C-alpha positions as CSV (number, residue, x, y, z in Angstrom):
1,M,-39.7,15.0,23.5
2,P,-39.8,15.2,19.6
3,L,-38.1,18.0,18.2
4,A,-41.1,18.9,15.9
5,H,-43.3,19.0,19.2
6,V,-40.6,21.4,21.0
7,Y,-40.8,23.7,17.9
8,R,-44.7,23.9,18.3
9,T,-44.8,24.6,21.9
10,S,-41.7,26.9,22.1
11,T,-41.9,30.7,22.2
12,C,-40.5,33.1,19.5
13,V,-37.4,35.2,20.3
14,V,-38.4,38.9,20.4
15,H,-35.9,41.1,18.7
16,V,-35.4,44.8,19.5
17,L,-37.3,47.2,17.0
18,R,-38.3,44.1,15.0
19,K,-41.3,41.6,14.7
20,D,-41.2,38.4,16.5
21,V,-39.3,36.0,14.2
22,M,-38.5,32.4,14.5
23,P,-34.6,31.7,14.4
24,A,-33.3,30.2,11.5
25,A,-31.6,27.5,13.3
26,V,-34.8,26.4,14.8
27,V,-36.5,26.3,11.4
28,A,-33.7,24.3,10.0
29,A,-33.7,21.9,12.8
30,A,-37.5,21.4,12.5
31,G,-37.0,20.6,8.9
32,G,-34.6,18.1,9.6
33,A,-36.8,16.5,12.2
34,A,-39.6,16.3,9.8
35,A,-37.3,14.5,7.2
36,V,-36.3,11.8,9.9
37,V,-40.0,11.4,10.9
38,A,-40.9,10.7,7.3
39,A,-38.1,8.3,6.9
40,E,-39.1,6.3,9.9
41,A,-42.7,6.1,8.7
42,G,-41.5,4.3,5.5
43,C,-38.9,1.9,7.0
44,D,-38.8,-1.1,9.1
45,A,-35.8,-0.4,11.6
46,A,-33.9,2.6,12.7
47,G,-30.2,2.9,13.4
48,A,-28.1,5.1,15.5
49,P,-27.8,8.8,14.8
50,V,-24.8,10.3,13.1
51,A,-23.9,13.9,12.3
52,G,-26.4,16.0,10.9
53,G,-29.2,14.1,12.6
54,V,-29.2,11.3,10.0
55,A,-30.0,7.7,11.1
56,V,-27.9,4.8,9.9
57,G,-29.5,1.7,8.3
58,M,-33.1,2.7,8.1
59,V,-33.9,2.1,4.4
60,N,-34.0,-1.3,3.2
61,R,-33.4,-2.5,-0.4
62,T,-36.3,-3.4,-2.8
63,Q,-34.6,-5.0,-5.6
64,A,-32.7,-8.4,-5.8
65,K,-29.9,-6.9,-7.9
66,L,-27.8,-4.0,-6.5
67,N,-27.8,-2.0,-9.9
68,D,-31.5,-2.2,-10.1
69,E,-31.8,-0.1,-7.1
70,K,-32.6,3.7,-7.7
71,P,-31.1,5.7,-4.8
72,Y,-31.9,9.0,-6.5
73,A,-35.6,8.1,-6.7
74,T,-35.9,6.9,-3.2
75,P,-37.6,9.6,-1.0
76,A,-36.7,8.0,2.4
77,L,-33.1,8.7,1.9
78,G,-33.9,12.4,1.9
79,L,-31.5,13.4,-1.1
80,T,-31.9,16.9,-2.3
81,A,-31.4,18.1,-5.8
82,Q,-28.0,19.5,-4.8
83,H,-27.0,16.3,-3.4
84,V,-27.9,14.5,-6.8
85,Y,-25.9,17.1,-8.8
86,M,-22.9,16.8,-6.6
87,L,-22.9,13.0,-6.6
88,R,-23.3,12.8,-10.2
89,T,-20.8,15.4,-11.3
90,S,-18.0,15.1,-8.7
91,I,-18.3,12.9,-5.7
92,I,-19.0,9.5,-7.2
93,P,-16.6,10.0,-10.3
94,D,-13.8,11.2,-7.9
95,A,-14.2,8.2,-5.7
96,V,-14.2,5.8,-8.7
97,K,-11.2,7.5,-10.4
98,G,-9.3,8.0,-7.2
99,L,-9.7,4.3,-5.8
100,F,-10.9,1.8,-8.5
101,D,-9.2,0.3,-11.4
102,T,-11.7,0.7,-14.2
103,R,-10.4,-2.1,-16.1
104,F,-12.4,-4.3,-13.7
105,T,-15.9,-4.5,-12.6
106,F,-17.2,-3.1,-9.2
107,K,-17.2,-6.6,-7.7
108,Q,-13.6,-7.4,-8.8
109,Q,-12.3,-4.3,-6.9
110,S,-10.9,-5.0,-3.5
111,A,-13.0,-5.0,-0.4
112,E,-10.6,-2.3,1.1
113,K,-11.0,0.0,-1.9
114,R,-14.8,-0.5,-1.9
115,M,-14.9,0.3,1.7
116,M,-12.8,3.5,1.2
117,A,-15.0,4.7,-1.5
118,V,-18.3,4.2,0.5
119,L,-16.7,6.1,3.5
120,Y,-15.4,8.9,1.2
121,V,-19.0,9.4,-0.6
122,E,-20.8,9.4,2.8
123,R,-18.5,12.1,4.4
124,F,-19.9,14.4,1.8
125,V,-23.6,13.3,1.6
126,P,-24.3,11.4,5.0
127,E,-28.0,11.1,4.1
128,L,-26.8,8.0,2.0
129,A,-25.8,6.2,5.4
130,R,-29.7,5.9,5.9
131,A,-29.6,3.0,3.5
132,R,-29.3,-0.4,5.3
133,D,-25.6,-1.9,4.8
134,H,-24.8,1.2,2.6
135,W,-26.6,-0.2,-0.3
136,A,-27.4,3.4,-1.9
137,T,-23.8,4.3,-2.0
138,L,-22.6,0.9,-3.2
139,C,-25.3,1.0,-5.9
140,L,-24.0,4.4,-7.2
141,L,-20.4,3.3,-7.1
142,S,-21.3,0.1,-8.8
143,K,-23.2,1.8,-11.8
144,H,-20.6,4.6,-12.2
145,T,-17.9,1.9,-12.3
146,S,-19.9,0.0,-15.0
147,T,-20.3,3.2,-17.0
148,C,-16.5,3.8,-16.9
149,K,-15.6,0.3,-17.9
150,S,-18.1,0.3,-20.8
151,T,-16.8,3.6,-22.0
152,M,-13.2,2.4,-21.8
153,N,-14.1,-0.7,-23.6
154,R,-15.8,1.4,-26.4
155,R,-12.8,3.7,-26.6
156,N,-10.4,0.6,-26.9
157,K,-12.4,-0.9,-29.7
158,R,-12.5,2.5,-31.5
159,R,-8.8,2.6,-31.2
160,A,-8.4,-0.8,-32.5
161,I,-10.6,-0.2,-35.5
162,T,-8.7,2.9,-36.2
163,K,-5.3,1.3,-35.9
164,A,-6.4,-1.7,-38.1
165,K,-7.4,0.7,-40.7
166,A,-4.2,2.7,-40.5
167,D,-2.2,-0.6,-40.6
168,K,-4.2,-1.7,-43.8
169,R,-3.4,1.7,-45.5
170,I,0.3,1.3,-44.8
171,A,0.3,-2.3,-46.0
172,E,-1.3,-1.1,-49.3
173,A,1.2,1.7,-49.7
174,Q,4.2,-0.4,-49.1
175,R,2.8,-3.0,-51.6
176,T,2.2,-0.3,-54.2
177,V,5.7,1.3,-53.8
178,T,7.4,-2.3,-53.9
179,E,5.4,-3.0,-57.1
180,Q,6.3,0.1,-58.8
181,L,10.1,-0.1,-58.0
182,Q,10.5,-3.7,-58.7
183,G,14.1,-4.1,-59.9
184,V,14.8,-0.4,-60.0
185,P,17.2,-0.3,-57.0
186,N,19.6,-2.5,-59.0
187,G,19.8,-0.4,-62.2
188,P,22.5,2.2,-63.0
189,E,20.3,5.3,-62.3
190,A,19.5,4.0,-58.8
191,Q,23.3,3.1,-58.1
192,A,24.4,6.5,-59.2
193,L,21.8,8.4,-57.1
194,L,22.7,6.0,-54.2
195,A,26.4,7.1,-54.5
196,V,25.5,10.7,-54.4
197,L,23.5,10.4,-51.4
198,Q,26.0,8.4,-49.6
199,H,29.2,10.4,-50.6
200,G,28.0,13.6,-51.9
201,H,27.2,16.9,-50.1
202,I,23.7,17.3,-50.7
């Protein structure tokens, strides 16, 4: 019997000196069942249930390219605003920084690293496991890896430009000093100063 039907036909618990109230656990369970029913209505196939009542492999991809998918805008996944905030600010960044080499693209990461990253993310947000073949988690990891790589490339480019400018200023300064002191180190004044600096007590 569906959980939603059980909720409709069950009786309320009577608390002493209080009005009849519905236990919070029942309300939460009913809400979870409603989310699962909604997901089933929009998908072709259902997978096996996992912790929290989330089913695996229910939601299919809609785009040919992985990075064109929009997991946050896919209602069938059942992501809440809190899920999105945690994924964006900590879970996905931690997975990428902790497991990937951001000098490379997502596809260039080893299959083992990508597998571990997917499992890490879905431990915190099991709703993502509703996506068939974990496309939602893979999409989020791929997009963040691309962002990190682009950011690193821009940073390296800025550093290279800054270094080139600094090297140019140094070369110009060296050329100016060399021109101004042309022949001076061999003069008597220079030799006297050199003797003082080498053997004096300054």
